[in-house]
N, C-alpha and C positions, 0 to 999 in steps of 0.2 A: 548089668549096664556098661560094663568093660566092652561087650561084643558090639554095642551101639555106638560107644566112642570110638572103636576100632574100625567100622564101617566110615563112620562119620570122617574121621581122619583120611580114610581111604579115598573117600570121595572128594575132600578137599584136593587132595593131592592128584587125584586124577583129573578133575575141573583145570588145576593149576597147569598140567602137562596139555591138556587140550588148549589152553589161552597160550602158551609157550610156543606150540608147534603152530597154531594158527598165526603169530605173530611172524616165526620164523619164515614162514611161507610167503608172506606178505614183503618181508625183507628182502627174501631171494627173488620174488617177482619182480620186485622194483629195479633191480639191478639188469633184469632182462628185457623186460616189455617196455614200451614207450608209456610215459604219462598219461596222455588221452586213453589209450585203448585200457590202461589198468584202471584208469578212475570210472570208465564205462563196466567194467568187468564187475567192479567191487560194488557198483551201484545197483547194479542186476543183481548180485549175490545178497546184498542188503534188504532189496525190495522183496526179492524171494524168503528170505528167512525172517522177515517181519509178518508176510502175510501169511506164513506157516504158524507163527505165533499167535497170531490173532484167529486162525482157524482152529487150532488146538485149544485155544482159551473157551472157544464157543463151543465147541464140542464138549469141553468139561462141564461146562453149566447148563 
């Protein structure tokens, strides 16, 4: 049980690190790139990510 709990906490920390890294990248890019281009970039990334989630979900079932 202790090993499962340890892996669970590691997974939470890894997820938190990934979210923090993504947020830091968005803040950094917001200072470098004009807002219109940045909005188009993030829209394309979001559509791509959403389509991957849908395809993986259908593949799993």
